[in-house]
C-alpha positions as CSV (number, residue, x, y, z in Angstrom):
1,M,-161.2,101.0,-146.2
2,K,-162.3,98.0,-144.2
3,V,-165.1,98.3,-141.6
4,S,-165.9,95.5,-139.1
5,I,-169.5,95.6,-137.7
6,I,-170.4,93.7,-134.6
7,G,-174.0,92.3,-134.8
8,A,-176.3,91.5,-137.7
9,G,-179.3,93.1,-136.0
10,M,-181.3,95.8,-137.8
11,S,-178.8,98.6,-137.0
12,G,-175.8,96.6,-138.0
13,L,-177.4,95.5,-141.3
14,C,-178.6,99.1,-142.1
15,A,-175.2,100.6,-141.3
16,G,-173.6,97.9,-143.5
17,C,-175.9,98.7,-146.4
18,Y,-175.2,102.4,-146.3
19,L,-171.4,101.9,-146.0
20,Q,-171.4,99.5,-148.9
21,M,-173.3,102.0,-151.0
22,N,-170.5,104.5,-150.2
23,G,-167.5,102.5,-151.2
24,F,-166.5,100.9,-147.8
25,E,-165.6,97.2,-147.5
26,T,-167.7,95.8,-144.6
27,E,-168.0,92.6,-142.7
28,I,-170.5,91.7,-140.1
29,F,-169.8,89.3,-137.2
30,E,-172.9,87.8,-135.7
31,K,-173.1,85.2,-132.8
32,H,-176.5,83.9,-134.0
33,F,-177.0,81.9,-137.2
34,I,-179.7,84.2,-138.6
35,P,-180.0,88.0,-139.1
36,G,-182.2,90.5,-137.3
37,G,-181.0,90.4,-133.7
38,L,-184.1,91.3,-131.6
39,C,-186.1,91.6,-134.7
40,T,-186.7,87.9,-135.0
41,S,-189.1,85.0,-135.4
42,W,-188.7,81.3,-134.9
43,H,-190.5,78.2,-136.2
44,K,-191.9,75.1,-134.5
45,N,-194.1,72.3,-135.8
46,G,-195.2,74.4,-138.9
47,Y,-196.0,77.5,-136.8
48,T,-194.1,80.8,-136.7
49,I,-193.7,82.6,-133.4
50,D,-192.9,86.3,-133.8
51,G,-190.9,88.1,-131.2
52,C,-190.9,91.7,-132.4
53,I,-192.8,93.6,-135.0
54,H,-196.3,94.8,-134.4
55,W,-196.0,97.7,-136.8
56,I,-193.3,99.6,-138.8
57,L,-193.1,103.4,-138.9
58,G,-192.9,104.4,-142.6
59,S,-195.0,101.8,-144.3
60,D,-196.7,104.5,-146.5
61,E,-195.2,106.5,-149.3
62,G,-194.0,110.0,-148.7
63,S,-192.9,109.9,-145.1
64,S,-189.2,110.3,-144.0
65,F,-189.0,106.8,-142.7
66,H,-190.5,105.3,-145.9
67,K,-187.8,107.2,-147.9
68,M,-185.1,105.7,-145.6
69,W,-186.5,102.2,-145.7
70,S,-186.7,102.5,-149.5
71,E,-183.0,103.2,-149.7
72,I,-182.2,99.7,-148.4
73,L,-185.2,97.6,-149.6
74,D,-188.0,97.6,-152.2
75,M,-190.9,98.7,-150.1
76,K,-193.3,98.0,-153.0
77,K,-192.6,94.3,-152.5
78,V,-193.5,94.4,-148.8
79,E,-197.2,93.6,-148.1
80,F,-198.5,95.5,-145.1
81,V,-201.6,95.0,-143.0
82,N,-203.2,98.0,-141.5
83,H,-205.5,97.2,-138.6
84,E,-208.9,98.9,-138.1
85,V,-208.5,98.4,-134.3
86,R,-205.0,98.6,-132.7
87,L,-206.1,97.2,-129.3
88,E,-209.2,95.8,-127.7
89,M,-209.0,96.1,-123.9
90,E,-211.3,94.9,-121.3
91,V,-211.3,97.2,-118.2
92,K,-211.6,96.0,-114.7
93,T,-214.5,97.7,-113.0
94,N,-216.5,100.1,-115.1
95,F,-219.1,99.5,-117.9
96,N,-219.5,101.7,-120.9
97,K,-222.8,103.0,-122.1
98,Y,-223.5,99.9,-124.0
99,G,-223.2,97.7,-121.0
100,N,-219.9,96.0,-121.8
101,K,-216.3,96.6,-120.5
102,V,-214.4,96.5,-123.8
103,F,-212.6,99.6,-125.0
104,K,-211.5,99.8,-128.7
105,L,-208.5,101.9,-129.8
106,Y,-209.4,102.6,-133.4
107,T,-206.6,103.5,-135.8
108,N,-208.7,105.8,-138.0
109,L,-208.8,109.2,-136.2
110,D,-212.3,110.1,-137.5
111,Q,-213.6,106.8,-136.2
112,L,-211.8,107.1,-132.9
113,H,-213.0,110.6,-132.4
114,K,-216.6,109.6,-133.0
115,Y,-216.3,106.6,-130.8
116,L,-214.8,108.5,-127.9
117,L,-217.5,111.2,-128.1
118,D,-220.2,108.6,-128.3
119,L,-218.9,106.9,-125.2
120,A,-218.3,110.2,-123.2
121,P,-220.0,113.3,-124.7
122,E,-219.4,114.9,-121.3
123,D,-215.6,114.8,-122.0
124,A,-215.8,116.5,-125.4
125,K,-213.2,119.1,-124.6
126,P,-210.3,116.8,-123.7
127,I,-211.3,114.4,-126.4
128,N,-211.3,117.1,-129.1
129,E,-207.9,118.4,-127.9
130,L,-206.4,114.9,-128.0
131,I,-207.6,114.3,-131.6
132,K,-206.6,117.8,-132.7
133,S,-203.0,117.2,-131.4
134,M,-202.8,114.1,-133.6
135,R,-204.1,116.0,-136.6
136,V,-201.4,118.6,-136.1
137,M,-198.7,116.0,-135.9
138,Q,-199.8,114.6,-139.2
139,K,-198.9,117.9,-140.9
140,F,-195.3,117.6,-140.2
141,D,-192.7,114.9,-141.3
142,L,-190.4,114.3,-138.4
143,P,-187.5,113.8,-138.2
144,P,-186.1,115.3,-141.4
145,V,-184.7,112.4,-143.4
146,M,-181.5,114.3,-144.2
147,D,-180.8,115.3,-140.6
148,D,-177.7,113.6,-139.2
149,L,-178.7,114.2,-135.6
150,P,-180.0,111.3,-133.5
151,F,-183.8,110.6,-133.8
152,F,-185.3,112.8,-131.1
153,E,-182.6,115.5,-131.4
154,A,-183.6,115.8,-135.0
155,M,-187.2,116.2,-133.9
156,I,-186.2,119.0,-131.5
157,R,-184.3,120.8,-134.3
158,G,-187.4,120.4,-136.6
159,I,-189.9,121.7,-134.2
160,K,-187.8,124.8,-133.3
161,M,-188.0,125.9,-137.0
162,T,-190.5,128.7,-137.6
163,K,-192.6,126.5,-139.9
164,Y,-193.1,124.1,-137.1
165,L,-194.6,126.6,-134.7
166,E,-198.0,124.9,-134.6
167,F,-196.4,121.6,-133.8
168,L,-194.2,123.3,-131.2
169,Y,-197.4,124.7,-129.5
170,W,-198.9,121.2,-129.2
171,F,-195.7,119.6,-128.3
172,L,-195.1,122.0,-125.3
173,K,-198.8,121.5,-124.3
174,L,-198.4,117.7,-124.2
175,K,-194.8,117.1,-123.3
176,N,-195.6,116.6,-119.6
177,E,-198.9,114.9,-120.2
178,T,-199.2,111.2,-119.5
179,N,-202.1,108.7,-119.9
180,Y,-202.7,109.1,-116.2
181,T,-202.8,112.9,-116.1
182,F,-205.1,112.9,-119.2
183,A,-207.3,110.3,-117.5
184,K,-207.8,112.7,-114.6
185,K,-209.4,115.2,-116.9
186,L,-212.1,112.7,-117.9
187,K,-215.5,112.6,-116.1
188,N,-216.5,109.3,-117.7
189,K,-215.3,106.5,-115.4
190,F,-215.1,103.9,-118.2
191,L,-213.0,106.1,-120.4
192,R,-210.8,107.2,-117.5
193,E,-210.1,103.6,-116.6
194,S,-209.4,102.8,-120.2
195,F,-206.7,105.4,-120.6
196,E,-205.1,104.4,-117.3
197,L,-204.8,100.9,-118.6
198,L,-203.6,101.7,-122.1
199,Y,-200.1,100.6,-121.3
200,D,-201.1,97.8,-119.0
201,G,-201.4,100.0,-115.9
202,N,-198.1,101.9,-116.5
203,E,-197.8,105.6,-116.7
204,V,-196.3,106.8,-120.0
205,N,-196.0,110.1,-121.9
206,I,-199.1,110.8,-123.9
207,L,-196.9,111.3,-127.0
208,V,-196.1,107.6,-126.9
209,I,-199.8,107.1,-127.6
210,T,-200.6,110.0,-129.9
211,M,-197.6,109.8,-132.3
212,P,-198.2,106.2,-133.3
213,L,-201.9,106.9,-133.7
214,S,-201.3,109.8,-136.0
215,C,-199.2,107.4,-138.1
216,F,-201.8,104.6,-138.0
217,D,-204.4,106.9,-139.4
218,K,-202.2,107.7,-142.4
219,K,-201.5,104.0,-142.8
220,S,-197.9,104.8,-142.1
221,A,-197.5,102.1,-139.4
222,G,-198.4,98.9,-141.0
223,Y,-197.5,95.3,-140.1
224,P,-195.3,93.5,-142.7
225,V,-196.8,90.1,-143.7
226,G,-194.3,87.4,-142.8
227,G,-193.2,89.1,-139.6
228,S,-189.9,90.1,-138.1
229,L,-187.4,87.5,-139.4
230,E,-188.7,87.8,-143.0
231,F,-188.4,91.6,-142.8
232,A,-184.8,91.3,-141.5
233,K,-183.9,88.8,-144.2
234,K,-184.9,91.4,-146.9
235,I,-182.3,93.8,-145.5
236,E,-179.8,91.0,-145.2
237,Q,-180.4,90.2,-148.9
238,K,-179.8,93.9,-149.8
239,Y,-176.6,94.0,-147.8
240,L,-175.2,90.8,-149.5
241,E,-176.2,92.1,-152.9
242,L,-174.2,95.3,-152.2
243,G,-171.1,93.1,-151.6
244,G,-171.2,92.9,-147.8
245,K,-170.1,89.7,-145.9
246,I,-171.7,88.2,-142.8
247,H,-169.9,85.7,-140.5
248,Y,-172.7,83.9,-138.6
249,K,-172.0,81.8,-135.5
250,T,-169.0,84.1,-134.9
251,P,-169.3,85.9,-131.5
252,V,-166.8,88.7,-130.9
253,K,-164.7,88.1,-127.8
254,K,-162.7,91.4,-127.8
255,I,-162.1,94.6,-129.7
256,I,-158.4,95.1,-130.3
257,V,-157.2,98.5,-129.3
258,E,-153.6,99.9,-129.8
259,D,-152.6,103.3,-128.5
260,G,-156.2,104.4,-128.3
261,V,-157.2,103.3,-131.8
262,A,-159.6,100.4,-132.6
263,K,-157.7,98.1,-134.8
264,G,-159.7,94.9,-135.2
265,L,-161.6,92.1,-133.5
266,I,-160.8,88.8,-131.8
267,V,-163.7,86.4,-132.5
268,R,-164.5,82.8,-131.8
269,N,-161.5,80.4,-131.5
270,D,-159.3,83.5,-131.0
271,V,-159.3,84.3,-134.7
272,K,-158.1,87.9,-135.4
273,H,-159.7,90.2,-138.0
274,D,-157.9,93.5,-138.7
275,S,-160.0,96.6,-139.5
276,D,-159.7,100.3,-140.2
277,I,-162.9,101.1,-138.4
278,I,-165.0,99.2,-135.9
279,I,-168.8,99.6,-135.4
280,S,-170.6,97.9,-132.5
281,A,-174.2,97.5,-133.4
282,A,-174.4,95.0,-130.5
283,D,-175.4,95.4,-126.9
284,W,-174.0,98.6,-125.3
285,H,-173.1,97.1,-121.9
286,Y,-171.4,94.1,-123.5
287,T,-169.5,96.3,-125.9
288,V,-168.2,98.9,-123.4
289,F,-167.6,96.8,-120.3
290,E,-166.7,93.4,-121.8
291,A,-165.4,93.7,-125.4
292,L,-163.6,96.9,-124.4
293,E,-163.0,96.0,-120.8
294,G,-164.5,99.2,-119.5
295,K,-161.3,101.2,-120.5
296,F,-163.1,103.9,-122.5
297,V,-165.7,105.4,-120.2
298,N,-166.6,108.6,-118.4
299,Q,-168.7,109.2,-115.3
300,H,-171.9,109.5,-117.3
301,M,-171.4,106.0,-118.7
302,I,-170.6,104.6,-115.3
303,D,-173.8,106.1,-114.0
304,L,-175.7,104.4,-116.9
305,K,-174.1,101.1,-116.0
306,D,-175.2,101.6,-112.3
307,L,-178.7,102.5,-113.5
308,K,-178.5,106.0,-112.0
309,K,-179.6,107.7,-115.2
310,L,-182.1,105.4,-116.9
311,E,-183.8,102.0,-116.4
312,V,-183.2,99.2,-118.8
313,F,-186.2,98.4,-121.0
314,Y,-188.4,95.5,-119.9
315,S,-187.5,91.9,-120.6
316,V,-190.2,89.6,-121.8
317,V,-191.6,86.1,-121.2
318,H,-193.0,85.1,-124.6
319,L,-195.3,82.2,-125.0
320,G,-196.2,80.9,-128.4
321,F,-199.1,78.6,-129.1
322,G,-200.2,76.8,-132.3
323,I,-204.0,76.3,-132.3
324,A,-205.8,74.1,-134.9
325,A,-208.5,76.7,-135.5
326,E,-208.7,79.9,-137.6
327,L,-209.9,82.1,-134.7
328,K,-211.2,84.7,-137.2
329,D,-213.7,86.0,-134.6
330,Q,-211.0,86.8,-132.1
331,P,-209.5,90.3,-131.8
332,H,-205.9,90.3,-133.1
333,F,-204.5,92.1,-130.1
334,S,-206.3,92.3,-126.7
335,R,-205.8,92.7,-123.0
336,F,-208.2,91.5,-120.3
337,P,-208.3,91.2,-116.5
338,L,-207.8,87.8,-114.8
339,N,-210.1,86.5,-112.2
340,E,-207.2,86.0,-109.8
341,V,-203.6,87.4,-109.8
342,L,-201.0,85.5,-111.7
343,E,-197.4,85.3,-110.5
344,L,-194.6,84.8,-112.9
345,P,-191.9,82.4,-111.6
346,D,-189.6,85.4,-111.1
347,G,-192.1,86.9,-108.7
348,T,-193.6,89.6,-110.9
349,I,-197.4,89.9,-110.4
350,Y,-200.0,90.3,-113.2
351,D,-203.7,90.8,-113.0
352,R,-204.2,91.0,-116.8
353,L,-203.3,88.9,-119.8
354,E,-202.1,90.2,-123.2
355,V,-202.9,88.0,-126.2
356,H,-201.8,88.5,-129.8
357,V,-203.7,86.3,-132.3
358,Y,-202.0,86.2,-135.8
359,N,-205.3,85.6,-137.6
360,Y,-204.4,88.3,-140.2
361,D,-201.1,86.8,-141.4
362,P,-201.5,83.5,-143.2
363,T,-197.8,82.8,-143.2
364,M,-197.7,82.3,-139.4
365,A,-199.6,79.0,-139.3
366,P,-200.7,76.1,-141.5
367,K,-203.9,76.7,-143.4
368,G,-207.0,76.7,-141.1
369,K,-204.8,77.2,-138.0
370,S,-203.6,80.1,-136.0
371,A,-200.5,81.2,-134.1
372,V,-201.1,82.9,-130.8
373,V,-198.6,84.7,-128.6
374,V,-199.0,85.7,-124.9
375,S,-196.5,88.1,-123.5
376,F,-195.4,89.1,-120.0
377,Y,-193.1,92.1,-119.4
378,T,-190.7,91.9,-116.5
379,K,-187.9,93.9,-114.9
380,K,-186.4,90.7,-113.5
381,G,-184.4,89.5,-116.5
382,D,-181.4,88.6,-114.4
383,W,-183.5,86.1,-112.5
384,W,-184.1,84.1,-115.6
385,I,-180.6,84.4,-116.9
386,D,-179.1,83.3,-113.6
387,L,-181.5,80.3,-113.3
388,R,-180.7,79.0,-116.8
389,K,-177.0,79.4,-116.1
390,N,-177.0,77.8,-112.6
391,D,-179.8,75.2,-112.8
392,R,-180.8,74.2,-116.3
393,P,-183.1,71.3,-115.2
394,K,-185.1,73.7,-112.9
395,Y,-185.2,76.3,-115.6
396,R,-186.8,73.8,-118.0
397,E,-189.3,72.6,-115.4
398,V,-190.3,76.2,-114.6
399,K,-190.9,76.8,-118.3
400,K,-192.9,73.6,-118.6
401,Q,-195.2,74.4,-115.6
402,F,-195.8,78.0,-116.5
403,T,-196.6,77.1,-120.2
404,A,-199.2,74.7,-118.9
405,K,-200.7,77.3,-116.7
406,I,-201.0,79.9,-119.5
407,A,-202.5,77.2,-121.8
408,E,-205.3,76.7,-119.3
409,L,-206.0,80.4,-119.0
410,L,-206.1,80.6,-122.8
411,K,-208.6,77.8,-123.0
412,K,-210.9,79.8,-120.6
413,R,-210.6,82.9,-122.8
414,I,-210.9,81.5,-126.3
415,P,-213.9,79.2,-126.8
416,N,-213.6,75.6,-128.1
417,I,-209.9,75.2,-128.1
418,D,-209.6,72.7,-125.3
419,D,-208.2,69.9,-127.6
420,K,-206.8,72.2,-130.3
421,I,-203.5,73.5,-128.8
422,E,-201.0,71.4,-130.8
423,M,-197.8,73.5,-130.2
424,S,-196.4,75.5,-127.4
425,D,-193.1,77.3,-126.9
426,M,-191.7,79.6,-124.2
427,A,-188.9,82.2,-124.6
428,T,-187.6,84.0,-121.6
429,P,-185.2,86.9,-120.9
430,A,-182.5,84.2,-120.8
431,T,-183.4,83.3,-124.4
432,V,-183.0,86.9,-125.4
433,Y,-179.7,87.1,-123.7
434,R,-178.5,83.8,-125.1
435,Y,-179.0,84.8,-128.7
436,T,-178.4,88.6,-128.6
437,N,-176.3,89.4,-125.5
438,N,-178.8,92.2,-124.8
439,W,-178.2,93.4,-121.2
440,K,-180.5,91.8,-118.7
441,G,-182.5,90.2,-121.5
442,S,-184.0,93.6,-122.4
443,T,-186.3,93.6,-125.4
444,Q,-184.9,97.0,-126.5
445,G,-182.5,99.3,-124.8
446,W,-183.2,102.1,-122.3
447,L,-186.7,102.6,-120.9
448,P,-187.8,106.2,-121.7
449,G,-187.8,108.4,-118.6
450,E,-190.1,111.3,-117.8
451,N,-188.4,113.4,-120.5
452,L,-189.3,111.4,-123.6
453,L,-187.2,113.6,-125.9
454,A,-184.1,113.8,-123.8
455,A,-180.7,113.8,-125.5
456,S,-179.2,110.5,-126.5
457,P,-177.7,108.8,-123.4
458,V,-175.1,106.9,-125.6
459,N,-172.9,108.8,-128.0
460,F,-171.8,107.5,-131.4
461,T,-168.2,107.5,-130.1
462,L,-166.4,106.6,-126.9
463,P,-164.0,108.9,-124.9
464,G,-160.4,108.3,-125.7
465,L,-161.0,105.7,-128.5
466,K,-160.5,106.5,-132.2
467,N,-162.0,104.6,-135.2
468,F,-164.8,103.2,-133.1
469,Y,-168.6,103.9,-133.3
470,N,-171.7,102.8,-131.4
471,S,-174.8,102.1,-133.5
472,S,-177.8,100.5,-131.9
473,H,-181.1,101.0,-130.1
474,W,-179.1,101.9,-127.0
475,N,-178.4,105.3,-128.6
476,Q,-181.9,106.5,-127.8
477,P,-184.4,105.6,-125.0
478,G,-187.2,103.6,-126.4
479,G,-185.2,102.0,-129.2
480,G,-187.1,100.1,-131.8
481,L,-186.8,99.7,-135.6
482,P,-187.0,103.4,-136.5
483,I,-184.1,104.1,-134.1
484,A,-182.1,101.2,-135.5
485,L,-182.6,102.4,-139.1
486,K,-181.8,106.0,-138.5
487,T,-178.8,105.3,-136.2
488,G,-177.3,103.0,-138.8
489,R,-177.8,105.6,-141.5
490,D,-176.4,108.4,-139.3
491,I,-173.3,106.4,-138.4
492,A,-172.6,105.8,-142.1
493,K,-173.0,109.5,-142.8
494,L,-170.6,110.4,-139.9
495,I,-168.0,107.9,-141.2
496,C,-168.3,109.3,-144.7
497,K,-167.8,112.9,-143.4
498,Q,-164.8,112.0,-141.3
499,N,-163.2,110.2,-144.3
500,K,-164.0,113.1,-146.6
501,K,-166.5,111.2,-148.7
502,I,-169.8,112.6,-149.9
503,F,-172.6,110.4,-148.4
504,T,-174.9,109.1,-151.1
505,T,-177.7,106.6,-151.6
506,P,-179.6,105.5,-154.8
507,R,-182.4,107.9,-153.9
508,L,-180.0,110.8,-153.4
509,K,-178.2,110.0,-156.6
510,A,-181.5,110.1,-158.4
511,K,-182.2,113.6,-157.1
512,A,-178.8,114.9,-158.0
């Protein structure tokens, strides 16, 4: 049975691997010339600029996600870096007891607990509860790897089971807590401001903070040396070894439908490819409203398109710099306030700078040098996309001027680099859209709403359309690599079930 997959991003590659394992003949059609989709890096003047991975859930042995990753690549051959400090953040107004303004988010929970109590012994009760909630999370492996429900729905099923009662207690206790509501419980002004700024001034559910920290502590959320593209290439290699085929530089123009059944694809130069099953692991909006011309929708999907249900995840302006210095004394990931507000060309205002120094990955720069990335998140992706489309010279000039401005800010922040910036590169939401088709240049899919664990907004199937499946980070708010992996696996399981095949993987065969 032949399956055509749109998109060689992480979800498409994962779905392809699992289907090849189960006897399906698959082909992937990708508009770019490299794998990975949004999980990508690029090279310039000997430097690598990474556009995605900060950490991967499941880098340790034993967890569900480690088991899933191990089904499609040899995790023992992936070198991971586990940071002692996730983030160093300079607050705006308050000093801590040591007379400085820097807050450190330690990844070791014992160290973090001691640090927080040392900073604010008067806030022992909320601090103790926060750490305890993360210790409880560590007792449970969610979602169950064998569960074929979407990511967060699998979590809900798990925590409703009797053995998860302790987790359920803490989940219910924290499900409406945010970094802002937690900050209000704190008496210490420095600590209160630090929690308010943890997500650069945005209010997010506290679980978005505590769940990763519980994994960092177990060394289950490491960074893979080599970065995003190298990680994606490992999965591409596995897919090709399993017999899959990838057609690069082959954008899909249309999904062929006959009598409500997906029959194939029309790709570049109007070449037709017949298929028994179609999977779109590409952008949701493009798939539904362009490749399928909006013919297979319901009111819920129209509301999503009109942004009445959820917001699209932030776009990003991504500036990479190559610096002829090792920068070993610099924090690898930091945020700090600016002396004056900075306006992005699209009108978004910032009063802080986020700097990522890759001084822990020797593959990112020539020996003795460092790659540095400065990121700005924006909800105005369309502005960049329209500017590039309608006025390419102005788009290039805007990029040039803004890059120069950020280089000057970087020189003020990092000592002795005035004459050492030897490479610069700027990617925008238009860049993201150009290479991935991702709606509005979004860096993921849907932005999580107030209900972090809401049901999936995008189903695996579409109303009135047979032999077609959605598989991407659009299936669950937040998106990211764990969602891409599990969604690709779940789609393969569903296709096996509907075609009366027993879903299997090398790991499952070994257990049988």
